[in-house]
C-alpha positions in Angstrom: 0.1 0.0 0.1 1.0 3.6 -1.1 1.8 5.4 1.8 1.4 9.5 1.2 3.8 11.7 4.0 1.9 14.8 4.1 4.6 18.2 5.3 2.4 20.6 7.0 4.0 24.0 6.9 2.8 27.8 7.8 4.6 30.6 6.5 4.7 34.2 5.1 6.1 34.7 1.7 6.2 38.5 0.4 6.8 38.4 -3.0 8.5 41.6 -4.0 11.3 40.5 -1.7 11.8 36.7 -3.1 11.1 37.0 -6.5 14.7 37.4 -7.7 16.7 35.8 -5.2 15.4 31.8 -4.9 12.8 29.5 -5.8 10.3 28.3 -3.4 8.9 25.2 -3.3 5.0 25.2 -2.0 3.2 21.7 -1.3 -0.1 23.1 -1.7 0.9 23.6 -4.8 1.7 21.7 -8.1 5.1 22.2 -9.2 4.8 25.7 -9.0 2.1 28.0 -7.8 -0.2 30.0 -9.2 1.0 33.5 -10.5 -0.3 36.5 -8.5 -1.2 40.0 -10.0 0.8 42.1 -7.9 4.4 42.1 -6.6 2.8 44.3 -3.4 0.4 41.2 -2.7 1.8 38.6 0.0 1.5 34.9 -0.3 0.7 33.3 2.6 1.2 29.5 3.4 -0.5 28.2 6.3 -0.3 24.1 7.1 -3.6 23.3 5.2 -3.4 26.1 2.0 -1.7 28.4 0.4 -3.2 31.9 -1.0 -2.2 35.3 -2.5 -3.9 38.1 -0.9 -4.4 41.6 -2.6 -2.6 44.3 -1.7 -5.5 46.8 -2.2 -8.2 44.3 -0.7 -6.4 42.1 1.6 -8.9 39.7 -0.1 -7.3 36.3 -2.0 -7.4 35.9 -5.3 -6.7 32.2 -5.4 -6.2 29.5 -2.5 -4.3 26.8 -3.7 -4.7 23.5 -1.3 -4.1 19.7 -1.7 -6.6 17.4 -0.7 -5.2 13.7 0.8 -7.3 10.5 1.8 -6.4 10.5 5.3 -7.0 14.7 5.6 -10.9 14.1 5.0 -13.4 14.2 7.5 -16.9 15.5 9.3 -17.2 18.9 9.8 -20.6 19.6 10.9 -19.4 20.0 14.9 -16.0 22.0 14.0 -16.2 25.5 14.7 -16.5 28.4 12.6 -15.6 31.7 13.5 -13.6 34.5 11.7 -10.1 35.2 13.0 -7.4 37.4 11.8 -4.2 35.9 10.0 -1.3 37.1 12.2 1.2 36.5 9.1 -0.3 39.0 7.2 0.5 42.7 7.1 -2.6 43.6 4.8 -6.3 44.2 6.2 -9.3 42.3 4.6 -11.9 44.6 3.1 -14.1 43.1 4.3 -13.6 44.1 8.1 -13.5 47.3 9.5 -10.0 46.9 11.6 -9.7 50.5 12.2 -11.0 49.9 15.7 -7.8 47.4 16.6 -10.2 45.3 18.6 -10.1 41.7 18.7 -12.7 39.7 17.6 -16.0 39.2 20.0 -17.9 36.3 18.4 -20.3 33.8 20.1 -19.3 29.6 20.0 -20.7 29.2 16.8 -20.0 25.5 16.7 -23.8 24.2 16.6 -24.7 27.0 14.3 -23.0 27.2 11.1 -26.1 29.7 9.7 -25.8 32.2 12.6 -24.2 35.7 12.3 -20.8 36.2 13.0 -19.7 39.3 14.6 -16.6 40.7 14.7 -15.4 44.7 16.1 -19.2 45.4 16.4 -19.8 44.9 12.3 -22.1 41.8 11.0 -20.8 39.6 8.9 -23.1 37.3 7.7 -22.7 33.4 7.2 -24.9 34.0 4.0 -22.3 36.0 2.2 -19.0 34.8 3.4 -17.6 31.5 2.6 -14.6 29.4 2.5 -12.1 28.8 -0.5 -10.2 25.8 1.1 -13.2 23.8 2.7 -13.2 22.7 6.1 -14.9 18.9 5.0 -11.7 18.5 3.1 -9.4 19.0 6.1 -11.4 17.7 9.0 -9.0 15.4 9.5 -6.4 17.2 10.6 -5.2 18.8 13.6 -4.9 22.0 11.3 -8.7 22.4 10.8 -9.2 25.6 13.0 -6.8 28.0 10.5 -9.7 27.5 7.2 -10.7 29.7 9.8 -8.4 32.3 9.1 -9.4 36.2 6.9 -7.0 34.9 4.4 -9.5 31.9 3.5 -12.1 34.1 3.3 -13.8 35.3 0.0 -17.1 36.7 -0.3 -19.1 33.5 -1.6 -22.8 33.7 -2.0 -25.2 31.9 0.4 -26.8 29.8 -2.8 -23.2 29.1 -4.3 -21.3 28.4 -1.1 -24.2 26.0 0.3 -25.3 24.6 -3.3 -22.8 24.0 -6.3 -19.7 24.9 -4.5 -20.2 22.3 -1.6 -21.1 19.9 -3.6 -17.9 19.8 -5.5 -16.1 20.2 -2.6 -17.9 16.7 -1.6 -17.2 15.4 -4.8 -13.3 15.9 -4.6 -13.7 14.7 -1.4 -15.2 11.3 -2.6 -12.4 10.8 -5.3 -9.1 11.7 -3.1 -10.1 8.2 -1.9 -9.2 6.4 -5.0 -6.8 9.1 -6.9 -4.4 9.5 -3.4 -4.5 13.2 -3.8 -6.0 15.8 -5.8 -4.7 19.6 -6.3 -7.3 22.4 -5.9 -6.8 26.5 -7.2 -9.8 28.7 -6.1 -11.0 32.4 -6.5 -12.8 35.2 -7.6 -13.1 36.3 -11.1 -13.9 39.9 -12.2 -15.3 41.5 -14.3 -13.7 43.6 -16.5 -10.5 41.0 -18.0 -9.3 40.3 -14.8 -9.1 43.8 -13.2 -8.8 43.6 -9.8 -10.9 46.5 -7.6 -13.3 46.6 -4.7 -15.7 45.4 -6.5 -17.8 42.5 -6.1 -16.3 39.2 -8.0 -18.8 38.3 -10.8 -17.6 34.5 -10.3 -16.4 32.0 -8.7 -13.7 29.6 -10.0 -12.7 25.9 -9.3 -9.6 23.9 -10.9 -9.3 20.2 -9.4 -6.0 18.3 -11.5 -4.4 15.0 -10.4 -1.3 16.0 -12.4 -2.0 14.7 -15.9 -5.7 15.9 -15.7 -7.8 19.2 -15.7 -11.5 19.7 -14.4 -12.4 23.7 -14.3 -15.4 25.2 -12.7 -16.5 28.9 -13.4 -19.5 29.5 -11.3 -21.6 32.6 -11.5 -22.3 34.6 -7.6 -26.1 34.2 -8.9 -26.2 30.3 -9.0 -29.0 28.8 -7.5 -28.8 26.8 -4.3 -30.4 23.8 -6.2 -28.2 23.8 -9.3 -25.8 21.0 -10.5 -22.0 21.8 -10.1 -21.4 19.9 -13.7 -23.9 22.7 -15.3 -20.7 24.8 -15.1 -17.5 23.7 -15.9 -15.0 25.6 -18.0 -11.7 25.4 -19.8 -8.6 25.9 -18.1 -7.2 28.6 -20.7 -10.7 30.7 -20.3 -10.2 30.7 -16.3 -6.8 31.7 -16.7 -7.8 34.0 -19.0 -10.7 36.1 -17.3 -8.6 35.8 -14.4 -5.4 37.3 -15.7 -2.9 34.9 -14.1 -1.2 31.5 -14.9 -2.8 29.1 -12.0 -1.6 26.1 -13.2 2.0 27.3 -14.2 3.9 24.2 -14.4 1.3 21.6 -14.9 1.5 19.9 -18.8 -1.8 19.0 -18.4 -5.5 19.7 -20.2 -9.1 19.8 -20.3 -9.8 16.3 -20.1 -13.3 14.7 -19.9 -12.6 11.5 -18.1 -11.7 13.9 -14.9 -15.0 15.3 -15.5 -16.2 12.1 -15.0 -14.6 10.5 -12.0 -15.9 13.8 -10.3 -19.8 12.4 -11.5 -20.2 14.8 -14.5 -21.1 12.7 -17.5 -22.0 14.0 -20.9 
């Protein structure tokens, strides 16, 4: 039986300082992590994911992670509360940090759909989600890091609880036989990849086993009961729209076989 050894790391990389100095290999990315849109962006590497944090908004432009069979677990009773990512200097634009007050929130362990309270500003669970999902890492001791703001995205409730969640579940089920899968997810903005304070128009998820790629592109208006298979896309389309090379060192192409393994049949 093949044994997969997982190396969990947590570090902050400021891209402008390392771009010309050295090559950094990050286990959450297959061979190489996606590009970043601005050299001022911070790349944070947590035990479970890596994320590029945009300098102008403090939001993730992409999150990359690797799903392993022994990492998947039941997440229904895990605590969900947003917390500052102390590795980052950039402030998250979805919260008001002017007061400098720490997070004050109720224990939401058994109330996943209740409101979040942060610095006297109410953040509803209806429009805040995680790019790297709890269910893919509930079997690890580091699941709480998925509550960091570096993993937060304004994913509408209908999408987050519907197609997005069901695709995560399909990835979790497939990894039991695939051994491991790499995922890159993030927002897309209208206007040829321009990243401003505008709300995202779509969210994407790229899944690869190293040889095949399955790409999905979801409008923010995706209804909760929609089938995630109705939102398949192409790697080059998503890279063109994002303006980034999201799988830069991967010699792989979109493949119907991986879609079929994710239960998307033509």
